[in-house]
C-alpha positions in Angstrom: 0.5 -60.3 -56.3 2.4 -61.5 -53.5 3.4 -64.1 -50.7 2.4 -62.4 -47.9 1.4 -63.4 -44.9 -2.5 -62.9 -44.5 -2.9 -61.9 -40.9 -0.9 -59.5 -41.6 -3.2 -58.0 -43.8 -6.9 -59.0 -43.0 -9.3 -57.5 -41.8 -7.4 -55.0 -40.9 -8.2 -51.2 -39.9 -6.0 -48.6 -41.9 -6.2 -46.0 -39.2 -4.5 -48.2 -36.3 -1.2 -48.3 -36.9 -0.5 -50.8 -35.1 -2.1 -52.2 -37.9 0.4 -50.9 -40.3 3.4 -51.1 -38.8 2.3 -55.3 -39.4 1.8 -55.7 -42.8 5.0 -53.0 -43.3 7.2 -55.5 -41.2 5.3 -58.3 -44.0 5.7 -56.1 -47.2 9.0 -55.4 -46.3 10.7 -58.3 -45.8 14.2 -56.8 -46.7 15.4 -53.5 -46.0 17.4 -53.5 -49.0 14.9 -54.3 -52.1 12.3 -53.8 -53.5 8.9 -55.5 -52.0 8.1 -57.8 -55.2 4.8 -58.1 -57.1 3.7 -60.7 -60.1 1.0 -59.2 -62.3 -1.6 -61.9 -63.0 -4.6 -60.5 -65.5 -6.9 -64.2 -64.7 -7.9 -65.7 -61.5 -6.1 -68.5 -63.5 -2.5 -66.7 -64.5 -3.1 -66.1 -60.1 -3.4 -69.1 -59.5 -0.4 -71.0 -61.6 1.7 -67.9 -60.6 1.3 -69.3 -57.4 2.0 -72.4 -57.6 5.4 -71.6 -59.3 5.9 -69.6 -56.7 5.0 -71.8 -53.7 7.3 -74.9 -55.8 10.3 -72.5 -57.0 10.0 -70.7 -54.2 9.7 -72.1 -50.7 9.6 -75.6 -48.7 5.8 -77.7 -48.9 4.2 -75.3 -47.2 0.2 -73.7 -47.0 1.3 -70.0 -48.3 -1.1 -67.2 -48.6 -0.8 -64.7 -51.4 -2.5 -61.0 -51.2 -4.0 -60.1 -54.6 -4.8 -56.5 -55.3 -6.0 -54.9 -58.4 -3.7 -52.8 -60.2 -6.9 -50.3 -61.5 -7.0 -49.5 -57.6 -2.7 -48.9 -56.9 -3.6 -45.5 -59.4 -0.2 -43.3 -58.1 2.2 -46.4 -57.3 5.3 -47.1 -59.7 5.9 -51.1 -60.5 8.9 -51.4 -62.3 8.9 -54.6 -64.5 11.9 -56.4 -63.3 13.1 -59.8 -65.2 14.9 -61.6 -62.2 16.5 -64.7 -64.1 16.4 -67.0 -60.2 12.9 -66.5 -61.3 10.3 -69.5 -63.6 10.6 -67.6 -66.6 6.6 -67.6 -66.3 7.1 -65.4 -62.8 10.0 -63.4 -65.0 8.1 -61.8 -67.2 5.3 -61.1 -64.0 8.2 -59.4 -61.5 7.3 -56.6 -60.6 8.9 -54.7 -57.9 7.6 -51.6 -56.4 9.2 -48.4 -56.2 9.1 -45.7 -53.7 8.9 -47.5 -50.6 12.0 -46.0 -49.4 10.1 -43.4 -48.1 8.3 -44.1 -45.1 4.5 -41.9 -46.6 4.6 -43.6 -50.1 4.7 -47.2 -48.3 1.5 -45.7 -45.4 0.2 -44.7 -47.8 0.6 -47.9 -50.1 -0.2 -50.6 -47.5 -3.4 -48.0 -46.3 -5.4 -48.2 -49.6 -3.7 -52.2 -50.2 -6.0 -53.1 -46.4 -9.5 -50.8 -48.7 -8.8 -53.6 -51.4 -6.9 -56.8 -51.3 -7.6 -60.2 -51.1 -6.4 -63.3 -49.6 -5.7 -66.6 -51.2 -4.8 -69.1 -49.6 -2.6 -72.4 -51.3 -2.8 -75.5 -48.8 0.1 -77.5 -48.7 -1.9 -80.2 -50.2 -3.3 -78.7 -53.2 0.4 -76.9 -54.5 1.7 -81.0 -54.0 -0.8 -81.9 -56.4 0.1 -79.1 -58.7 3.7 -80.1 -58.5 3.0 -84.6 -58.8 0.7 -84.0 -61.7 1.5 -80.7 -63.9 4.4 -79.4 -62.7 7.4 -82.2 -62.0 7.2 -82.3 -65.7 8.4 -79.3 -66.8 12.0 -78.9 -65.8 12.2 -75.4 -65.6 11.0 -76.4 -61.6 13.0 -78.8 -61.6 16.0 -77.4 -61.5 14.4 -74.4 -59.4 12.7 -76.6 -56.8 13.1 -77.5 -52.8 14.3 -81.2 -53.3 11.6 -81.1 -50.7 8.6 -81.3 -53.0 10.0 -84.0 -55.0 9.3 -86.1 -51.7 5.9 -84.1 -50.2 
């Protein structure tokens, strides 16, 4: 799972170079970093991770997350990379996709992802409700969240 722009991934043709390029831009937002993913084993873990990510890494807004079944990504290597800036739950699930500095590997990943990706959209109101009802009681969330969540 990772945050992404649903429009870059939804109903895309893996043989259309413009579609592939747009998804590459979304995946490789920072040229100096490897793409981050969060490993989740169930819809519940995906929901928890998406809420935590949205509340601790962004400001209040609707957010799309890409869901990619790990078992269909054979041949690509994800390495566990704990990031102390992340909420502890996200730290345990944080992986980086290796080998994306090679254009051929990157295009292969994008083409495979187009055929297996699901996009989950989390609406701002639902994320705000999750913050107010549960996440605002978590000190690890409060130290990482944007102050705008506290007013949302």
